[in-house]
C-alpha positions in Angstrom: 65.4 72.1 -12.0 67.2 71.3 -15.3 70.5 72.2 -13.7 69.7 70.2 -10.6 68.9 67.1 -12.6 72.1 67.7 -14.6 74.1 67.9 -11.4 72.6 64.7 -10.1 73.3 62.8 -13.3 76.9 64.0 -13.4 77.4 62.8 -9.8 75.9 59.4 -10.6 78.3 58.9 -13.5 81.3 60.6 -11.8 83.6 57.7 -12.2 83.1 57.7 -16.0 83.6 61.4 -16.2 86.9 61.5 -14.3 86.2 64.4 -12.1 88.9 66.0 -10.0 88.6 65.5 -6.2 87.7 69.2 -5.9 85.0 68.9 -8.6 83.5 65.8 -7.0 83.4 67.3 -3.6 81.7 70.5 -4.8 79.2 68.5 -6.9 78.5 66.2 -3.9 77.7 69.3 -1.8 75.2 70.6 -4.4 73.5 67.2 -4.8 73.0 66.9 -1.0 71.5 70.3 -1.0 69.2 69.4 -3.9 68.0 66.2 -2.2 67.6 67.5 1.3 66.0 70.9 0.6 65.5 71.9 -3.0 63.3 69.1 -4.5 60.3 69.4 -2.2 60.2 73.2 -2.5 60.5 73.1 -6.3 57.6 70.7 -6.7 55.4 72.8 -4.4 56.4 76.2 -5.8 53.4 76.5 -8.2 51.0 76.3 -5.3 49.9 79.8 -4.2 48.3 78.7 -1.0 51.5 76.9 0.1 53.8 79.8 -0.7 54.0 81.8 2.5 54.6 78.9 4.9 56.8 77.2 2.5 59.0 80.3 2.1 59.3 80.8 5.8 60.1 77.1 6.4 62.6 77.1 3.5 64.4 80.1 4.9 64.6 78.4 8.3 66.0 75.2 6.7 68.5 77.3 4.8 69.7 78.9 8.0 69.9 75.6 9.8 71.8 74.1 6.9 74.8 76.0 8.1 75.5 73.0 10.4 76.0 70.9 7.3 77.5 73.3 4.8 78.1 76.8 6.1 79.3 78.3 2.8 76.4 77.0 0.8 74.0 78.1 3.5 75.2 81.7 3.5 75.1 82.0 -0.2 71.5 80.5 -0.4 70.2 82.7 2.5 71.6 85.9 0.9 70.0 85.0 -2.4 66.6 84.0 -0.9 66.4 87.2 1.2 65.5 89.0 -2.0 62.6 86.7 -2.8 60.4 86.9 0.3 57.4 88.3 -1.5 55.0 85.8 0.1 55.9 86.8 3.6 54.4 90.3 3.1 51.4 91.0 5.3 48.9 90.9 2.5 50.1 87.7 0.7 50.3 85.8 3.9 46.5 85.6 3.6 47.1 82.6 1.3 48.0 80.6 4.3 44.5 80.6 5.7 43.8 78.0 2.9 47.0 75.9 3.4 46.2 72.5 4.9 49.8 72.3 6.2 49.1 75.2 8.6 48.0 73.8 11.9 44.5 74.7 13.1 45.9 76.4 16.3 48.1 78.5 14.1 45.1 79.5 12.0 43.3 80.6 15.1 46.2 82.8 16.0 46.2 84.2 12.5 42.5 85.2 12.8 43.3 87.0 16.1 46.3 88.7 14.5 44.1 90.2 11.8 43.3 93.0 14.2 47.0 93.9 14.7 47.9 97.4 13.4 51.6 96.7 13.4 52.9 94.3 10.8 56.3 93.2 12.1 57.5 96.8 12.1 61.0 95.7 13.0 61.2 93.7 9.7 58.4 94.8 7.4 58.1 98.1 5.6 55.5 99.4 3.2 57.3 97.5 0.4 55.5 94.7 -1.3 57.8 92.0 0.1 59.5 91.3 3.4 62.7 93.3 3.6 65.4 91.6 5.6 69.2 91.4 5.1 71.1 88.2 5.3 73.0 89.3 8.5 69.6 89.6 10.3 68.0 86.5 8.7 68.4 84.5 11.9 65.6 86.5 13.4 63.2 84.5 11.2 64.1 81.3 13.1 61.9 82.6 16.0 59.0 83.6 13.8 55.9 81.7 12.9 53.5 82.4 10.0 50.9 84.1 12.3 53.6 86.7 13.2 53.3 88.1 9.7 49.5 88.6 9.8 48.0 92.0 10.6 45.2 94.3 9.5 46.9 94.7 6.1 46.3 91.0 5.4 42.7 91.7 4.8 43.6 93.6 1.7 44.0 90.3 -0.3 40.4 89.4 0.5 39.2 92.8 -0.7 41.1 92.5 -3.9 39.3 89.4 -4.9 36.0 90.3 -3.3 36.2 87.4 -0.9 33.5 87.0 1.7 35.3 86.6 5.0 32.4 85.4 7.2 34.2 82.0 7.5 36.8 83.7 9.7 34.1 83.9 12.4 33.9 80.1 12.5 36.3 77.5 13.9 39.0 76.7 11.3 38.0 73.0 11.9 34.7 73.7 10.2 36.0 75.8 7.2 35.9 72.8 4.8 32.1 72.8 5.1 31.8 76.6 4.6 30.7 77.7 1.1 32.4 81.1 1.3 35.7 79.4 2.3 35.5 76.9 -0.5 34.7 79.7 -3.0 37.7 81.7 -1.8 39.9 78.5 -2.0 38.9 77.9 -5.6 39.9 81.5 -6.5 43.2 81.7 -4.6 44.6 78.3 -5.3 44.5 79.0 -9.1 46.5 82.2 -8.9 49.9 81.8 -10.6 52.8 82.5 -8.3 55.9 81.5 -10.2 57.8 83.5 -12.9 57.0 81.1 -15.8 53.7 83.0 -16.7 55.4 86.4 -16.6 58.4 85.1 -18.6 56.1 83.7 -21.3 54.4 87.1 -21.5 57.7 88.8 -21.9 58.7 86.4 -24.7 55.4 87.1 -26.5 55.8 90.8 -26.3 59.4 90.5 -27.5 58.3 88.4 -30.5 55.3 90.5 -31.6 56.0 94.1 -30.3 55.6 96.6 -33.2 55.6 93.8 -35.8 51.9 93.8 -36.4 50.6 96.9 -34.7 51.9 99.9 -32.8 48.5 100.8 -31.4 48.6 100.0 -27.7 45.0 98.9 -27.4 45.3 96.7 -30.4 48.5 95.3 -29.0 46.8 94.1 -25.9 44.1 92.3 -28.0 46.9 90.8 -30.0 48.6 89.4 -26.9 45.3 87.8 -25.8 44.9 86.2 -29.1 48.5 84.9 -29.1 48.1 83.5 -25.5 44.8 81.8 -26.5 46.5 80.3 -29.6 49.4 79.0 -27.5 47.0 77.3 -25.1 45.1 75.6 -28.0 48.3 74.7 -30.0 51.1 74.1 -27.5 53.1 72.4 -30.2 52.8 71.7 -34.0 52.3 67.9 -33.9 49.6 66.4 -36.0 47.9 64.8 -33.0 47.6 68.2 -31.3 46.1 69.9 -34.4 43.7 67.0 -34.9 42.4 67.1 -31.3 41.8 70.8 -31.5 40.0 70.5 -34.8 37.8 67.7 -33.6 36.8 69.5 -30.4 
């Protein structure tokens, strides 16, 4: 997002910056893409329960964006084809808890849980949807229930989620205790790279500096993470608040 904001600022002050016509045209194309497609997706990206439908919708929007900017569309589609993790059969289970998914679609998703084949023409045993850019247009005809199959149940098993709510009308799920318990679990799962990247940074900073024992190293990482949560910065106000609590 930092680069997106930077691009928007440059375009706003383009007259002062004396851009060439080619630079201004390219920057304008990027800014239009940011405003029309990227901003909404970026703000929703931390939400686990929105991830599958959002990824499918975003891919469709990228494909249709060819009518506005064909070159940019092709580049974005090719890149995004390598990031369709949440369109795998298992992770599509998140969408049972997404309010943006219509009730009728959720009913179809329940029915699809008994399907043995998981989009065999697109999906493999890999942990993400495998599709090449040249075939991406096939996704324009797909809805989120098309990605649901018997493997989708694996996510519920991983988190020991009681699935009795699936026997009820989706309209009534909000009043179901098992559904709300599952929702509270799944909506708090981190689905963006920030967490993993912070973990990598920690291990780079502390690896072999304090201990080389693997078990002790794991304890060390937990202590460092806890410390970073309590002390996100070194300001006096932060240290005072933590001490008082």
